[in-house]
Backbone bond lengths (Angstrom), bond angles and torsions (degrees), N, CA, C in turn:
res aa  C-N    CA-C-N  psi(-1)  N-CA   C-N-CA  omega(-1)  CA-C   N-CA-C  phi
1 M - - - 1.443 - - 1.546 109.16 -
2 A 1.321 111.07 129.50 1.369 116.58 178.97 1.562 111.65 -80.16
3 M 1.432 116.92 143.68 1.375 122.62 -175.82 1.496 107.53 -122.58
4 E 1.338 118.40 134.64 1.492 122.34 178.92 1.561 105.96 -81.01
5 I 1.246 116.83 131.84 1.493 121.76 175.58 1.534 109.89 -104.45
6 T 1.428 116.83 129.38 1.401 121.48 171.70 1.567 106.65 -118.02
7 L 1.297 120.81 126.02 1.340 123.49 176.82 1.574 110.14 -76.72
8 T 1.341 116.61 157.63 1.480 117.98 173.45 1.435 106.37 -136.08
9 D 1.335 115.00 158.83 1.482 121.14 172.44 1.509 107.50 -72.87
10 G 1.275 118.72 167.98 1.472 123.17 173.89 1.483 113.31 -176.85
11 G 1.303 113.19 153.18 1.456 119.92 177.33 1.440 115.48 68.47
12 I 1.357 120.93 32.65 1.359 120.89 -177.11 1.547 112.92 -63.21
13 E 1.447 110.68 -41.52 1.498 112.83 -174.71 1.562 110.66 -67.12
14 T 1.326 115.26 -36.47 1.485 114.41 175.76 1.462 114.10 -66.37
15 R 1.300 121.54 -34.10 1.432 127.09 179.09 1.596 106.63 -68.31
16 I 1.354 120.57 -43.80 1.376 126.14 176.65 1.505 109.42 -55.41
17 I 1.272 116.42 -51.77 1.503 123.50 -175.74 1.581 106.92 -68.51
18 Y 1.234 119.22 -55.31 1.525 116.07 -167.47 1.477 115.33 -96.19
19 E 1.303 119.23 -27.30 1.513 120.07 179.79 1.511 108.66 -88.82
20 F 1.336 117.64 -37.77 1.428 119.47 -174.93 1.466 114.63 -104.26
21 R 1.367 114.20 -6.96 1.494 122.68 176.13 1.510 111.99 55.78
22 R 1.350 114.01 49.70 1.524 118.32 177.52 1.525 105.68 -125.43
23 S 1.303 108.18 123.62 1.526 116.50 176.48 1.536 110.47 -68.90
24 I 1.325 113.53 136.19 1.516 117.42 176.05 1.501 112.22 -127.92
25 G 1.318 121.26 27.33 1.390 121.13 178.41 1.537 115.91 55.75
26 D 1.307 114.81 -127.71 1.457 118.56 176.37 1.553 116.23 -83.72
27 F 1.346 111.09 52.59 1.547 119.23 -179.35 1.455 112.67 59.79
28 E 1.359 115.22 35.00 1.461 121.07 179.42 1.575 111.10 -85.15
29 A 1.287 114.58 72.06 1.417 122.54 -173.07 1.567 110.14 -62.68
30 Y 1.377 115.34 -28.82 1.414 118.70 -178.81 1.584 114.72 -62.82
31 K 1.325 115.01 -19.40 1.425 117.87 -179.61 1.602 112.79 -69.57
32 L 1.383 116.08 -12.92 1.385 120.45 177.68 1.527 109.00 -72.56
33 L 1.317 120.86 -18.87 1.374 123.99 177.53 1.549 114.84 -69.64
34 R 1.344 116.96 -12.42 1.465 122.33 179.97 1.454 118.19 -71.99
35 D 1.298 115.49 -24.46 1.554 119.12 -177.93 1.529 112.78 -138.42
36 E 1.292 114.84 158.91 1.426 118.83 -178.45 1.575 117.34 -62.63
37 P 1.361 119.09 -40.03 1.440 115.64 174.10 1.589 109.39 -63.69
38 G 1.292 123.99 -32.23 1.355 124.73 177.51 1.506 114.04 -65.72
39 R 1.410 111.37 -47.61 1.476 116.89 177.24 1.547 111.50 -59.09
40 E 1.308 114.49 -36.18 1.446 120.52 -176.92 1.607 109.73 -66.56
41 I 1.319 115.83 -38.10 1.386 120.39 175.96 1.525 109.87 -61.69
42 L 1.437 119.32 -48.13 1.393 124.19 -179.62 1.517 108.82 -60.40
43 R 1.389 116.10 -46.89 1.442 117.19 -174.45 1.614 109.26 -60.85
44 R 1.360 116.16 -41.63 1.429 117.92 177.84 1.495 113.12 -62.78
45 I 1.252 122.30 -38.55 1.455 126.79 -179.85 1.613 108.68 -66.33
46 Y 1.282 113.85 -53.50 1.459 118.07 -176.30 1.575 109.41 -68.72
47 Q 1.232 118.68 -35.65 1.533 118.99 179.46 1.501 109.03 -68.13
48 S 1.303 116.29 -31.50 1.541 118.75 -178.94 1.566 107.63 -67.52
49 Y 1.359 117.36 -38.77 1.483 122.01 176.72 1.505 107.76 -67.38
50 A 1.280 123.46 -45.86 1.399 121.50 179.06 1.502 116.46 -64.61
51 E 1.323 116.17 -30.22 1.495 122.68 173.89 1.553 110.66 -60.66
52 V 1.252 111.06 -41.39 1.550 116.43 -179.85 1.542 107.27 -65.02
53 A 1.320 119.85 -43.03 1.441 121.99 178.65 1.550 110.83 -61.44
54 V 1.355 117.33 -42.43 1.422 119.33 177.38 1.517 111.22 -65.90
55 R 1.308 119.73 -46.46 1.411 124.77 -179.57 1.560 110.34 -52.70
56 Y 1.361 117.63 -42.83 1.456 122.66 -172.60 1.508 113.30 -102.53
57 R 1.371 113.75 4.84 1.490 120.27 173.33 1.519 110.24 60.34
58 L 1.314 117.43 40.38 1.522 125.11 -177.71 1.528 108.93 -118.00
59 P 1.331 115.58 145.20 1.401 118.84 167.59 1.512 114.73 -63.53
60 I 1.337 116.44 157.09 1.543 116.62 179.96 1.578 104.87 -143.22
61 Q 1.265 109.74 145.43 1.502 121.00 173.77 1.525 102.49 -105.87
62 L 1.346 113.74 125.84 1.450 119.43 174.30 1.594 110.71 -115.66
63 G 1.373 116.71 115.58 1.456 118.86 -176.58 1.501 112.12 -93.45
64 T 1.247 115.80 140.18 1.510 120.45 177.70 1.481 111.11 -61.13
65 P 1.286 119.15 151.38 1.424 124.07 -178.02 1.460 114.09 -87.52
66 T 1.312 112.48 50.74 1.565 119.97 -165.45 1.567 110.86 -120.26
67 W 1.286 119.72 12.01 1.492 115.61 -174.61 1.594 110.54 -61.18
68 R 1.314 119.08 -21.86 1.451 117.36 178.51 1.558 109.21 -99.30
69 A 1.260 122.23 6.63 1.381 128.73 -178.06 1.545 117.28 -84.90
70 S 1.323 110.42 49.86 1.500 113.92 178.70 1.529 107.69 -107.14
71 R 1.275 117.72 176.70 1.521 124.80 -179.81 1.532 108.28 -53.55
72 K 1.324 116.80 -34.70 1.512 119.61 -179.25 1.515 109.74 -60.24
73 W 1.291 118.27 -31.15 1.453 120.98 -171.63 1.544 115.99 -108.50
74 T 1.318 114.67 -27.71 1.530 120.37 177.60 1.484 112.26 -142.31
75 S 1.264 119.56 150.62 1.401 121.33 173.33 1.594 113.20 -88.90
76 N 1.364 111.57 -7.00 1.475 116.57 -176.53 1.523 111.32 -112.15
77 V 1.274 110.52 56.86 1.576 117.39 -179.81 1.531 112.76 -51.96
78 E 1.289 114.49 -49.18 1.468 122.19 -175.14 1.514 109.36 -64.87
79 G 1.308 118.82 -44.68 1.467 122.94 -177.84 1.461 113.41 -69.55
80 V 1.345 116.31 -42.14 1.451 119.06 174.51 1.522 114.48 -59.07
81 N 1.452 113.84 -46.19 1.499 116.10 -175.37 1.547 104.38 -71.37
82 A 1.306 123.86 -37.94 1.458 122.54 -179.61 1.590 109.68 -60.58
83 A 1.371 113.33 -44.92 1.480 112.96 -179.43 1.541 113.16 -67.36
84 A 1.321 117.47 -32.65 1.518 119.76 172.21 1.415 111.22 -63.06
85 V 1.294 122.47 -51.68 1.421 123.88 -178.01 1.568 112.43 -61.16
86 E 1.321 114.38 -39.76 1.504 118.81 176.22 1.480 107.93 -61.33
87 L 1.373 123.58 -45.23 1.438 125.26 -175.92 1.535 109.37 -60.83
88 L 1.316 115.96 -47.97 1.439 122.04 -176.35 1.558 110.63 -70.55
89 G 1.423 115.37 -34.43 1.374 117.68 179.73 1.563 112.95 -67.29
90 N 1.308 113.65 -36.04 1.491 120.11 176.36 1.557 109.80 -65.36
91 I 1.279 120.46 -36.01 1.435 123.24 173.97 1.516 109.59 -63.89
92 A 1.327 115.74 -56.65 1.389 123.94 -179.40 1.612 115.38 -50.50
93 R 1.354 117.22 -34.72 1.398 123.85 -177.92 1.540 109.67 -73.26
94 Q 1.319 113.48 -26.86 1.535 115.70 -178.62 1.504 111.56 -80.96
95 I 1.321 121.01 -12.74 1.481 125.77 -175.31 1.521 107.57 -96.63
96 V 1.303 113.96 123.39 1.523 114.48 178.03 1.518 107.86 -111.36
97 N 1.313 117.06 156.48 1.480 123.68 175.65 1.543 113.95 61.48
98 T 1.299 116.06 25.01 1.408 122.27 171.72 1.426 112.65 -137.78
99 R 1.286 119.53 137.51 1.507 121.35 178.82 1.473 106.03 -84.02
100 I 1.373 113.74 129.25 1.540 122.32 179.92 1.501 103.79 -126.33
101 I 1.245 114.17 123.57 1.568 124.41 175.46 1.494 105.73 -104.13
102 L 1.345 114.95 125.20 1.471 119.43 179.95 1.520 104.60 -101.73
103 A 1.376 119.30 124.40 1.401 124.26 -177.89 1.555 108.54 -117.71
104 G 1.290 119.31 129.96 1.331 120.09 171.19 1.575 112.02 155.13
105 G 1.340 116.60 -173.75 1.461 119.44 -177.06 1.516 113.69 -76.17
106 Y 1.325 116.46 144.83 1.521 114.66 -178.38 1.487 103.90 -130.78
107 R 1.282 124.39 -1.95 1.484 127.59 177.27 1.557 107.03 -164.43
108 A 1.263 116.09 178.69 1.470 120.03 -177.85 1.559 105.17 -54.29
109 G 1.329 116.18 132.35 1.403 118.73 -173.88 1.526 111.73 96.43
110 F 1.212 120.09 -169.39 1.475 121.76 -178.32 1.556 113.50 -116.81
111 G 1.257 125.44 146.14 1.383 125.71 -179.94 1.519 107.72 -161.98
112 W 1.328 111.26 178.93 1.424 117.67 -179.83 1.578 111.08 -124.62
113 L 1.274 114.22 139.40 1.479 120.07 176.31 1.552 109.96 -119.40
114 R 1.304 116.67 117.65 1.470 115.20 -178.45 1.553 108.03 -109.32
115 S 1.271 115.02 141.58 1.545 121.95 176.82 1.497 109.34 -120.22
C-alpha cells in the first residue's frame, strides 16, 4: 500500500537558540516577529524546510511560530498571528510546484490556513 508523505517543520526553537544564537526566553519564538533580524532568522529556518520539500518533491506543512502567542504571553494575539501568517505566506508564494500547507492562528483563537 502506498503512503503519501508530508514533511513538517520542526525544532525551530532549538535552531533559534543554538544555530542562530538568539535567546528566546521560554521558547517564545513569536517574539522574533517583532524586528527585522528576528524575522530574517525565521525566514531562513522556514525557507530551509521548504527547500527540502522542493528537493524531494514532497508537500510540506509549515506551522507558524505562535504556540506561545496566547493572551497569557502577549496582549497582541491578533497582530502576532497576522505577522506569522504573512511571513509564512510570503515564503509559500516564492515556492513553485510544491504543495505548502500553512498551519497556525490567523485571528483571535486558533485556526488553520491552507495554501
